[in-house]
KOLMI-335899 format. One record per residue (C-alpha): x, y, z; residue in one letter. Coordinates in pm, whole numbers, padded with zeros to 5 digits, always signed. Each point is the difference from the previous one (the first is absolute). Example, Ala and Ser with C-alpha at 12.3 -4.5 7.8 and 13.67 -1.06 7.14 Angstrom:
BEGIN
+01230-00450+00780a+00137+00344-00066s
***
This chain:
BEGIN
+09173-13509+06916m-00015+00331+00182m-00336+00081+00160a-00137+00327-00137p-00106+00319+00165v-00379-00020-00026i-00214+00312-00021v-00375-00035+00043i-00183+00288-00166g+00072+00192-00321a-00121+00344+00097g+00226+00300+00050l+00155-00151+00314a+00078-00335-00161g+00139+00124-00328w+00198+00284+00161t+00162-00244+00242t+00100-00220-00295v+00146+00291-00194r+00196+00131+00299e+00127-00351+00079f+00118-00053-00356r+00213+00315+00027k+00191-00176+00278l-00022-00367-00099d-00035-00111-00361t+00045-00374+00049t-00218-00125+00288t-00318-00153-00147p-00317+00196+00072v-00352-00141-00021l-00287+00249-00011l-00347-00140+00068i-00313+00205-00054t-00374-00058-00009a-00039+00240-00294d+00177+00034-00335s+00311+00163+00143g-00017+00294-00240d+00168+00307+00146f-00207+00316+00035y-00006+00307+00221a-00278-00056+00251k-00053+00376+00058p-00100+00028-00367s-00320-00193+00072l-00165+00303+00158s+00068+00246-00281n-00054-00216-00308a-00364+00088-00078f+00071+00369-00055a+00290-00091-00227q-00221-00236-00199g+00237-00291+00053k-00105-00361-00047l+00116-00257+00258p+00253-00152-00240a+00158+00341-00052q+00091+00019+00370l+00247-00288-00031v+00346+00155-00020s+00192-00328-00042t-00151-00342-00084p+00077-00280+00243a+00208-00208-00241d+00224+00297-00078k+00041+00080+00370m+00094-00361+00072a+00253-00011-00284a+00154+00335+00088t+00038-00089+00368q+00100-00363-00065n-00273-00147+00219v-00230-00298-00033t-00360+00123+00005l-00298-00209+00108l-00307+00207-00092p-00358-00083+00096h+00133-00215+00284t-00090+00009+00368r+00220-00115+00284v-00208-00218+00230s+00247-00052+00285a+00336+00102+00144i+00211-00234+00213d+00252+00224+00174t+00174-00294+00170a+00058-00188-00325a+00042+00328-00194k-00249-00101-00268t-00312+00139-00163i-00283-00197-00156t-00184+00081-00324t-00223-00209-00229p+00323-00095-00180a+00148-00154+00315g+00245+00089+00275t+00291+00237-00060q+00292+00070+00233a+00119+00356+00052y+00323+00161+00113r-00187+00309+00110q-00367+00086-00031l-00154+00343-00061v-00367+00064+00070l-00130+00284-00217a-00364-00104+00001t-00138+00353+00040g-00341+00081+00141a-00361-00080-00076q-00292+00245-00010p-00214+00001+00313i-00338-00150-00089r-00300+00168+00158v-00300-00222+00073a-00293+00145-00193l-00361-00097-00051e-00167-00032-00340g-00006-00235-00298d+00279+00192-00176a+00240+00038+00291a+00244-00222-00188d+00017+00261-00276q+00180+00246+00227v+00357+00016-00128r+00339+00092+00143s+00310+00093-00196v+00329-00117+00147n+00162-00161-00303s+00009+00023-00378l-00238-00296-00015q-00244+00184+00229d+00029+00311-00214f-00067-00196-00319a-00322-00143+00148a-00115+00341+00125f+00088+00163-00333h-00190-00266-00196a-00307+00047+00220h-00005+00377-00047l+00036-00037-00377q-00355-00136-00008t-00116+00346+00108a+00173+00198-00275t-00323+00049-00194d-00198+00113+00303q-00045+00376+00049p+00037-00027+00379d+00306-00208+00082r-00003-00003+00378h+00264-00167+00219v-00036-00015+00377l+00319-00027+00204i+00004-00137+00354m+00269+00181+00197g+00155+00348-00014a+00356-00105+00077g+00300+00009-00230l-00123-00250-00260i-00360+00121+00014g+00098+00362-00064c+00243-00090-00278e-00261-00209-00182f-00265+00268+00057a+00225+00255-00170n+00093-00238-00281d-00353-00118-00080l-00147+00351+00019a+00270+00127-00233q-00085-00286-00237a-00362+00116-00020g-00169-00218+00260y-00236+00133+00262r+00155-00094+00332v-00138-00030+00352s+00215-00073+00304v-00150-00153+00315v+00196+00009+00326d-00090-00031+00371p+00233+00289+00080g-00038+00370-00059a+00273+00092-00250r+00235-00148-00263p+00338-00142+00100l-00086+00071+00362a+00278-00226+00128a+00270+00189-00190l-00106+00362-00044l-00075+00295+00227p-00360+00114-00025e+00080+00300-00221a+00182-00220-00252a-00289-00248+00002s-00242+00282-00069d+00212+00122-00291a+00014-00351-00148l-00374-00045+00038q-00069+00330-00175q+00237-00092-00284a-00168-00338-00052l-00347+00152+00025q+00102+00241-00277a+00042-00311-00219l-00352-00110+00092g+00086-00247+00278v-00271-00022+00264r+00073-00106+00358f-00229-00181+00243y+00148+00038+00348w-00086-00177+00320g-00148-00307-00166t+00092-00330-00162t-00128-00230-00273v-00249-00246+00148r-00121-00197-00304a+00056-00035-00374v-00276-00146-00218n-00034-00055-00373a-00248+00207-00199t-00182-00074-00323s+00239+00215-00204g+00307-00157-00159a+00267-00009+00268g-00194+00238+00221g+00034-00008+00378l-00217+00139+00277a+00217+00105+00294v-00160+00043+00342s+00182+00213+00256l-00025-00038+00376a-00141+00354+00007s-00304-00121-00194g+00098+00158-00332e-00028-00202-00319e+00241+00055-00289l+00007-00149-00350a+00345-00087-00131a+00159-00197-00278h+00300-00103+00207g+00099-00013+00367v+00368+00016+00095l+00106-00091+00353s+00303+00195+00120a-00033-00051+00374v+00354-00124+00051g+00240-00292-00029l+00097-00282+00231r+00343-00165-00018a-00008-00345-00161d+00137-00210+00285t-00182-00333-00047l+00304-00187-00131l+00225+00147+00269a-00242-00082+00280q-00038-00358-00121a+00379-00031+00005a+00013+00115+00361g+00165+00337-00066l-00057+00286+00242q-00285+00213-00130v-00155+00314+00148d-00173+00242-00236r+00236-00140-00264a+00299-00235-00009i+00239+00120+00269v+00357+00057-00123v+00314+00133+00164n+00225+00277-00130t+00157-00245-00246q-00344-00098-00136l+00020-00349+00152q-00314-00156+00141t-00013-00215+00313s+00133-00292-00210a+00361-00031-00112q+00059+00087-00368d-00360+00112-00052v-00047+00369-00080f-00290+00231-00078a-00052+00349-00141l-00267+00214-00158g-00367+00021+00089d+00012-00329+00192n+00287+00105+00229a-00004+00172+00338q+00334+00173+00033y+00184+00020+00332a-00034+00330+00182s+00376+00048-00020a-00031+00005-00378a-00323+00191-00046s+00011+00232+00305a-00376+00015-00033l-00115-00163+00322s+00116-00218+00285a-00165-00299-00167h+00137+00050-00348g-00211+00085-00300s-00114-00100-00344a+00101+00248-00270l-00210-00070-00310p+00170+00250-00229y+00249-00016-00286v+00302+00170+00160m+00012-00228+00308p-00019-00304-00228i+00295+00122-00205m+00208+00066+00312a-00094-00335+00153a+00082-00186-00323a+00351+00147-00012r+00072-00097+00360a-00150-00346-00043l+00198-00067-00318a+00322+00077+00184a-00094-00239+00280n-00090-00274-00248l+00337+00051-00169a+00188-00045+00328g+00061+00360+00107t-00176+00065+00333p-00195+00323-00049t-00228+00180+00241t-00306+00169-00143l-00055+00359+00108a-00272+00203-00168f+00057+00367-00073a-00289+00244-00024l-00208-00115-00297m-00276+00243-00101p-00294-00148-00189v-00138+00158-00317s-00379-00017-00019v-00118-00033-00361k-00288+00248+00009t+00073+00240-00289p-00298+00213+00108a+00219+00088+00300l+00346-00160-00004p+00118-00096+00348l+00323-00112+00165v-00037-00148+00347v+00265-00081+00260a-00210-00088+00306p+00149+00031+00348p+00090-00315+00189q-00312-00147+00165p-00039+00124+00353g+00218+00309-00050t-00160+00278+00208p-00043+00331-00177g-00227+00184-00238q-00026+00113-00359w+00137+00343-00086n-00042+00181-00333a+00304+00225-00066p-00117+00075-00355a-00298-00077-00225p+00018-00363-00110g+00257-00098+00265i-00081-00170+00329w+00265-00109+00250q-00053-00229+00299w+00180+00180+00283i+00076-00203+00311d+00000+00124+00360d+00364+00104-00032a-00077+00217-00302g+00161-00237-00250l-00160-00093-00336p-00074-00373-00004r-00203-00029-00321g-00163+00203-00275f-00269+00022-00265v+00045+00193-00324l-00282+00088-00239a-00019+00138-00353g+00307+00188-00120t+00156-00036+00345q+00077-00363-00080t+00316+00144-00157a+00118+00062+00359q+00031-00374+00064r+00378-00007+00040m+00018+00324+00196a-00265-00114+00247q+00157-00345+00032s+00327+00157+00116k-00183+00175+00283l-00159-00312+00148v+00141-00161+00313t-00049-00379+00008l
***
């Protein structure tokens, strides 16, 4: 019996790899193993569902059983892989040991957990999956009858700002706490950050800069939380959402002896340090030759890189050697208060931001060449035009 291609993880990276592989190979058995249900959903939809009034179940675009039948794969939901033996080419689950022809790690990333004081620190939630969103949604539903529905968000990065916009638009009072001085500071020039902050403040979002959450304690009210900031301020909230960042899920890879840096290190054909073991998505650190982002390679936790990586990986799995090379892939920030498109310059690229027109910022290098851009508001329509100007 032919050993299957095994994919661990049924997020966007896992399912997209399966779909792309099936376009090239319809007969090789495929086994997809996932710790969750395996239902297919668009992860970006998690941070704009409250304003649309969508329930968690409504975010599922294709149920797992239908996906499995359509793609002709064997699905093992609610199953965790406990070990990988790269020499024997096997994986171990509670059901036993299974041989693989090729193995794909699409295990994603896990939210960074901040150590907090207080008897309700365990009530701080993160949203990085549909299951996480369902738990957060259920918790906030207990506040629907309260006149002051207040959610505090830790972190003013991409996810923090998107949820701040979404929750405020859905009628919640929102506070954002961040040790920095402005939203999306790692991606935006100061003027664009200021514009985003003003747009979110117009929705009622309040920012607390230069401080962090120190403790979360329960109060006498139903579901109420007392949040203590490092600055000494005390805030009452019904829910606390941590959006301080993600860390690649590399535990399984490390235990198997694979090369791991910030994520699982892969070459330009998505292969790890072990033969016939591949990785992509939030848990992969792409080779610099593929990402052109730094001398040490980079993680690219966005949709477009995953789609490109899945196509290249599928070809390699099907026997056609294919080198991954990322094109410029601008990121859309889901903040309807001020829509944004961001194509950041490569890390370490010397230069400065230039604003040739309102709502357009270009990163101009020392040679006078545009190496990245930010578009805001109606200027997001210039996405293609600005992309053509960028030198990678």
